[in-house]
Backbone as CSV, one residue per row, in Angstrom:
resi,resn,N_x,N_y,N_z,CA_x,CA_y,CA_z,C_x,C_y,C_z
1,MET,-18.553,-20.152,-24.531,-18.078,-19.616,-23.322,-18.024,-18.455,-23.587
2,GLY,-18.096,-17.270,-22.598,-17.840,-15.946,-22.886,-16.558,-15.475,-22.440
3,SER,-16.225,-14.191,-22.725,-14.990,-13.659,-22.365,-14.620,-13.786,-20.706
4,GLU,-13.243,-13.690,-20.383,-12.916,-13.380,-19.119,-13.679,-12.216,-18.161
5,ARG,-13.760,-11.153,-18.920,-14.614,-10.362,-18.347,-16.072,-10.430,-17.865
6,GLU,-16.477,-11.305,-18.594,-18.015,-11.919,-18.159,-17.977,-13.049,-16.974
7,LEU,-16.747,-13.263,-16.572,-16.631,-14.254,-15.531,-16.283,-13.529,-14.289
8,LEU,-15.848,-12.290,-14.353,-15.531,-11.471,-13.164,-16.663,-10.504,-12.719
9,PRO,-16.697,-9.979,-11.622,-17.680,-9.114,-11.275,-17.436,-7.934,-12.108
10,GLU,-18.644,-6.980,-12.342,-18.474,-5.803,-13.126,-17.182,-4.985,-12.657
11,HIS,-16.661,-4.349,-13.406,-15.177,-3.579,-12.964,-15.823,-2.286,-11.966
12,GLY,-15.121,-2.189,-10.955,-15.509,-1.420,-9.894,-16.655,-1.673,-9.004
13,THR,-17.062,-3.014,-8.976,-17.871,-3.516,-7.895,-17.266,-4.691,-7.197
14,THR,-17.546,-4.909,-6.116,-17.097,-5.984,-5.406,-18.268,-6.999,-4.859
15,GLU,-18.036,-8.153,-5.121,-19.091,-9.162,-4.716,-18.689,-9.850,-3.686
16,GLN,-19.622,-10.208,-2.767,-19.458,-11.281,-1.501,-18.638,-12.242,-1.981
17,GLY,-17.688,-12.724,-1.298,-17.033,-13.985,-1.470,-15.794,-13.717,-2.485
18,GLN,-15.757,-12.622,-3.144,-14.875,-12.355,-4.360,-13.384,-12.359,-3.532
19,LEU,-12.339,-12.786,-4.284,-11.059,-12.886,-3.683,-10.261,-11.591,-3.943
20,VAL,-9.689,-11.041,-3.037,-8.950,-9.661,-3.144,-7.430,-10.019,-2.552
21,MET,-6.661,-9.185,-3.251,-4.981,-9.348,-2.907,-4.697,-7.825,-2.319
22,PRO,-4.570,-7.782,-1.025,-3.990,-6.375,-0.463,-2.489,-6.229,-0.698
23,PHE,-2.318,-5.137,-1.108,-0.891,-4.557,-1.365,-0.668,-3.199,-0.687
24,TYR,0.579,-3.222,0.052,0.902,-2.147,0.683,2.154,-1.655,0.165
25,VAL,2.279,-0.297,-0.081,3.519,0.296,-0.668,3.895,1.195,0.511
26,LEU,5.092,0.839,1.061,5.532,1.506,2.422,6.532,2.595,1.852
27,CYS,6.449,3.907,1.767,7.382,4.735,1.223,8.217,5.767,2.157
28,ASP,9.354,5.694,2.238,10.318,6.562,2.981,10.103,7.949,2.364
29,VAL,9.777,9.117,3.141,9.692,10.284,2.451,10.593,11.174,3.324
30,SER,11.400,10.695,4.204,12.388,11.545,5.099,13.324,12.368,4.192
31,TRP,14.069,13.375,4.656,14.865,14.169,4.182,15.950,13.630,3.211
32,SER,16.404,12.241,3.818,17.382,11.694,2.982,16.979,11.101,1.714
33,MET,15.671,11.239,1.461,15.005,10.757,0.117,15.216,11.805,-0.822
34,PHE,15.702,13.170,-0.585,15.846,14.297,-1.272,16.177,14.018,-2.731
35,ASN,17.316,13.061,-3.154,17.570,12.758,-4.335,16.815,11.769,-5.179
36,ASP,15.770,11.167,-4.453,15.049,9.993,-4.902,13.501,10.244,-5.017
37,ILE,13.053,11.479,-4.418,11.551,11.653,-4.304,10.809,11.738,-5.603
38,VAL,11.582,12.461,-6.503,10.808,12.573,-7.745,10.559,11.331,-8.543
39,LYS,11.782,10.411,-8.463,11.665,8.955,-8.893,10.493,7.989,-8.148
40,LEU,10.551,8.345,-7.037,9.532,7.352,-6.164,8.277,7.871,-6.622
41,ASN,7.980,9.004,-6.830,6.539,9.628,-7.206,6.252,9.197,-8.583
42,GLU,7.361,9.236,-9.541,6.991,8.735,-10.874,6.802,7.164,-10.845
43,GLY,7.417,6.473,-10.025,7.277,4.986,-9.940,6.034,4.797,-9.369
44,LEU,5.519,5.376,-8.547,4.011,5.135,-7.965,2.931,5.534,-8.999
45,GLN,3.265,6.492,-9.787,2.180,6.884,-10.747,2.031,5.772,-11.806
46,GLN,3.362,5.372,-12.312,3.500,4.381,-13.368,2.707,2.917,-12.714
47,LEU,2.962,2.662,-11.446,2.295,1.476,-10.834,0.720,1.635,-10.982
48,VAL,0.252,2.933,-10.627,-1.207,3.064,-10.734,-1.663,2.922,-12.170
49,ARG,-0.993,3.560,-13.039,-1.332,3.575,-14.364,-1.377,1.974,-14.964
50,ALA,-0.377,1.297,-14.681,-0.214,-0.271,-15.050,-1.587,-1.030,-14.539
51,ILE,-1.821,-0.948,-13.181,-2.937,-1.706,-12.642,-4.350,-1.243,-13.292
52,ARG,-4.599,0.216,-13.664,-5.643,0.555,-14.184,-5.785,0.076,-15.664
53,ALA,-4.650,-0.144,-16.452,-4.480,-0.702,-17.881,-5.083,-2.171,-17.844
54,GLU,-4.977,-2.909,-16.570,-5.242,-4.312,-16.637,-6.562,-4.425,-15.704
55,PRO,-7.859,-4.458,-16.231,-9.042,-4.422,-15.500,-9.254,-5.641,-14.346
56,ILE,-8.537,-6.921,-14.985,-8.577,-7.946,-14.091,-7.688,-7.639,-12.878
57,VAL,-6.607,-7.360,-13.135,-5.727,-6.898,-11.760,-6.404,-5.903,-10.891
58,ASP,-6.751,-4.906,-11.639,-7.719,-3.828,-10.821,-8.821,-4.410,-10.132
59,ASP,-9.600,-5.498,-10.632,-10.676,-6.010,-9.983,-10.130,-6.808,-8.593
60,VAL,-8.890,-7.578,-8.675,-8.429,-8.178,-7.692,-7.589,-7.487,-6.622
61,ALA,-6.574,-6.764,-7.075,-5.635,-6.355,-6.261,-6.368,-4.860,-5.543
62,ARG,-5.923,-4.762,-4.408,-6.273,-3.475,-3.504,-4.945,-3.045,-2.943
63,ILE,-4.674,-1.799,-3.453,-3.389,-1.105,-3.031,-3.782,-0.144,-1.899
64,ALA,-2.867,0.042,-1.331,-2.595,1.175,-0.083,-1.196,1.704,-0.408
65,VAL,-1.101,2.860,-0.259,0.127,3.726,-0.006,0.290,4.347,1.321
66,MET,1.286,4.163,1.887,1.721,4.785,3.153,2.875,5.332,3.020
67,SER,3.091,6.551,3.584,4.253,7.189,3.771,4.797,7.392,5.281
68,PHE,6.120,7.400,5.336,6.807,7.472,6.686,8.005,8.394,6.623
69,SER,8.043,9.091,7.715,9.444,9.787,8.050,9.693,9.675,9.551
70,ASP,9.357,10.613,10.458,9.342,10.461,11.925,7.947,10.142,12.283
71,THR,7.004,10.143,11.581,5.556,9.919,11.541,5.301,9.020,10.431
72,ALA,4.023,8.232,10.345,3.629,7.458,9.259,2.211,7.770,9.221
73,ARG,1.779,7.769,7.988,0.287,7.987,7.672,-0.016,7.168,6.285
74,VAL,-1.395,7.015,6.106,-1.810,6.292,4.885,-2.116,7.492,3.974
75,VAL,-1.610,7.430,3.012,-1.771,8.690,1.928,-2.824,7.943,0.777
76,LEU,-3.092,6.782,0.530,-3.828,6.267,-0.283,-4.564,5.171,0.323
77,PRO,-5.620,5.271,0.878,-6.403,4.076,1.609,-6.572,2.845,0.634
78,LEU,-6.613,1.674,1.348,-6.713,0.373,0.583,-7.871,0.417,-0.318
79,GLY,-7.617,-0.045,-1.675,-8.819,0.014,-2.500,-8.217,-0.148,-4.002
80,GLN,-9.324,-0.223,-4.925,-9.167,-0.265,-6.355,-8.446,1.193,-6.776
81,THR,-7.204,1.134,-7.539,-6.566,2.041,-8.213,-7.681,2.677,-9.062
82,SER,-8.472,2.065,-9.770,-9.509,2.765,-10.660,-10.316,3.775,-9.920
83,GLU,-10.612,3.667,-8.499,-11.411,4.639,-7.807,-10.820,5.522,-6.960
84,SER,-9.378,5.630,-7.333,-8.640,6.482,-6.093,-7.522,7.422,-7.063
85,THR,-7.181,8.436,-6.366,-6.214,9.480,-6.976,-5.065,9.314,-5.908
86,LEU,-3.725,9.340,-6.638,-2.631,9.359,-5.732,-1.910,10.407,-6.036
87,GLN,-1.887,11.417,-4.730,-1.066,12.810,-4.901,0.420,12.303,-4.770
88,ASP,1.330,13.365,-5.183,2.679,13.196,-5.074,3.066,13.209,-3.648
89,LEU,4.054,12.524,-3.272,4.473,12.324,-1.579,5.412,13.557,-1.483
90,PRO,5.236,14.434,-0.474,6.121,15.423,-0.359,7.355,15.020,0.666
91,LEU,8.428,15.585,0.546,9.412,15.311,1.628,9.255,15.655,2.874
92,GLU,9.463,14.910,4.106,9.363,15.427,5.305,10.600,15.284,6.162
93,SER,10.763,14.926,7.427,11.728,15.081,8.410,12.538,13.793,8.387
94,GLY,12.971,13.318,9.689,13.837,12.206,9.869,13.198,10.834,9.593
95,THR,14.010,9.696,9.727,13.602,8.509,9.350,13.173,7.630,10.562
96,ASN,12.152,6.943,10.798,11.646,6.270,11.954,11.165,5.154,11.403
97,TYR,11.832,3.857,11.350,11.181,2.771,10.864,10.268,2.056,11.738
98,SER,10.472,2.234,13.058,9.558,1.596,14.067,8.202,2.165,14.023
99,THR,8.144,3.735,13.659,6.861,4.319,13.629,6.138,3.656,12.365
100,ALA,7.094,3.513,11.231,6.328,2.974,9.918,5.819,1.591,10.225
101,PHE,6.670,0.690,10.795,6.072,-0.750,11.288,4.811,-0.828,11.964
102,ARG,4.689,-0.027,13.093,3.509,0.049,13.893,2.204,0.368,13.137
103,ALA,2.498,1.610,12.387,1.507,2.122,11.523,1.036,1.150,10.702
104,LEU,1.940,0.515,9.901,1.579,-0.698,9.048,0.656,-1.684,9.458
105,LYS,1.233,-2.287,10.656,0.582,-3.163,11.302,-0.816,-2.999,11.656
106,ALA,-1.047,-1.551,12.098,-2.531,-1.347,12.612,-3.338,-1.144,11.329
107,THR,-2.911,-0.617,10.371,-3.534,-0.257,9.059,-3.950,-1.632,8.521
108,ILE,-2.988,-2.664,8.232,-3.396,-4.018,7.804,-4.394,-4.601,8.680
109,ASP,-4.310,-4.623,9.889,-5.244,-5.222,10.901,-6.632,-4.725,10.598
110,GLU,-6.696,-3.511,10.517,-8.070,-2.692,10.280,-8.548,-2.891,8.790
111,ASP,-7.813,-3.011,7.860,-8.145,-3.190,6.397,-8.521,-4.474,6.241
112,ILE,-7.784,-5.649,6.900,-8.276,-7.004,6.546,-9.534,-7.168,7.467
113,ALA,-9.788,-6.665,8.492,-11.125,-6.870,9.317,-12.210,-6.451,8.491
114,ASP,-11.929,-5.300,7.703,-13.003,-4.652,6.906,-13.378,-5.293,5.699
115,LEU,-12.391,-5.934,5.029,-12.612,-6.699,3.876,-13.196,-7.782,4.315
116,LYS,-12.991,-8.699,5.395,-13.736,-9.832,5.805,-15.062,-9.558,6.177
117,LYS,-15.223,-8.445,6.897,-16.763,-8.149,7.337,-17.395,-7.808,6.239
118,ARG,-16.830,-7.360,5.065,-17.785,-7.212,3.896,-17.892,-8.611,2.919
119,GLY,-17.549,-9.635,3.419,-17.572,-11.021,2.994,-16.590,-11.199,2.122
120,LEU,-15.535,-10.638,1.694,-14.487,-10.925,0.929,-13.539,-11.723,1.403
121,LYS,-12.728,-12.766,0.533,-11.907,-13.519,0.746,-10.531,-13.083,0.658
122,VAL,-9.640,-12.944,1.455,-8.525,-12.248,1.489,-7.147,-12.843,1.403
123,PHE,-6.253,-12.670,0.252,-4.996,-13.348,0.368,-4.108,-12.537,1.432
124,ARG,-3.080,-13.040,1.728,-2.174,-12.595,2.862,-1.603,-11.366,2.032
125,PRO,-1.534,-10.094,2.926,-1.140,-9.063,2.369,0.328,-8.934,1.951
126,CYS,0.670,-8.206,0.943,2.177,-8.247,0.486,2.207,-6.829,0.887
127,VAL,3.650,-6.556,1.277,4.292,-5.080,1.477,5.517,-4.831,0.745
128,PHE,5.542,-3.801,0.278,6.602,-3.212,-0.591,7.214,-2.310,0.285
129,PHE,8.609,-2.250,0.951,8.996,-1.216,1.707,10.114,-0.623,0.930
130,LEU,9.838,0.657,0.654,10.880,1.569,-0.341,11.508,2.673,0.626
131,SER,12.753,2.373,0.747,13.736,3.246,1.435,15.182,3.274,0.971
132,ASP,15.818,4.457,1.234,17.055,4.666,0.626,18.206,4.342,1.700
133,GLY,17.802,3.796,3.042,19.026,3.144,3.905,18.411,3.182,5.226
134,GLU,19.252,2.994,6.119,18.923,2.515,7.584,18.535,3.932,8.433
135,PRO,17.692,3.868,9.418,17.282,4.828,10.088,18.195,5.094,11.338
136,PHE,19.381,6.051,11.254,20.255,5.889,12.388,19.667,6.744,13.571
137,ASN,18.622,7.266,13.474,18.040,7.843,14.771,17.129,6.755,15.355
138,ASP,16.892,5.506,14.904,15.912,4.621,15.448,16.610,3.255,15.658
139,PRO,17.341,3.176,16.740,18.199,2.178,16.917,17.524,0.697,17.124
140,ASP,16.227,0.794,17.524,15.381,-0.301,17.806,14.459,-0.839,16.593
141,TRP,14.626,-0.411,15.623,13.874,-0.602,14.388,13.655,-2.395,14.298
142,LYS,14.767,-2.976,14.438,14.781,-4.443,14.038,13.812,-5.122,15.231
143,ARG,13.979,-4.709,16.457,13.152,-5.353,17.449,11.850,-5.107,17.229
144,THR,11.478,-3.624,16.835,10.114,-3.304,16.569,9.336,-4.066,15.212
145,PHE,10.265,-4.310,14.323,9.807,-5.126,13.048,9.456,-6.601,13.698
146,ILE,10.517,-7.355,14.373,10.069,-8.590,14.808,8.818,-8.786,15.718
147,ASN,8.977,-7.686,16.623,7.618,-7.926,17.637,6.495,-7.464,17.016
148,THR,6.449,-6.547,16.048,5.392,-5.884,15.399,4.570,-6.676,14.289
149,LEU,5.405,-7.074,13.385,4.876,-7.859,12.251,5.296,-9.286,12.307
C-alpha cells in the first residue's frame, strides 16, 4: 500500500466529490483592538504557516478571513492557504457585530453554494470569532446573531 499522500488528490488540486471543511476567522479590527492588532496579525500568520506545513490539512481545510469594524469584508476568500497570501489587517473604526454577522452569513451561503456547485462534499462551516469585547454602539447584536445565524 502507498503513502497517505498517494491516497489524496494532488496537493493544490480539488477533485469532484472531495470532502472539504470550511473555516472562517472573523476578526475585530476596530479601534479598541489597538493593543491587540499586532498579536492578531501574528496569530493569523502562524495559523497560515501551520496549515501550509501539513499538506493533508491544506488539502481538506478551506480558510477564509474576514475583518469587521463598522463595516465587514472578506480579506482572504475561502480557499487553500497554500494558494493564497494573507496581508496584515489594519485598524479601522467602531465595532459593529451585526454588520459582521450579516456579512458572515452571506459569505458562507455563497461559498457553500460554490463548493457544492463544483461537486465537493462540504462539512458544516466552523467560525472563529475574535474580538476584544462587546460592541457598545450595537445594542441589537444579539438579536442579529440569533436571526441571522
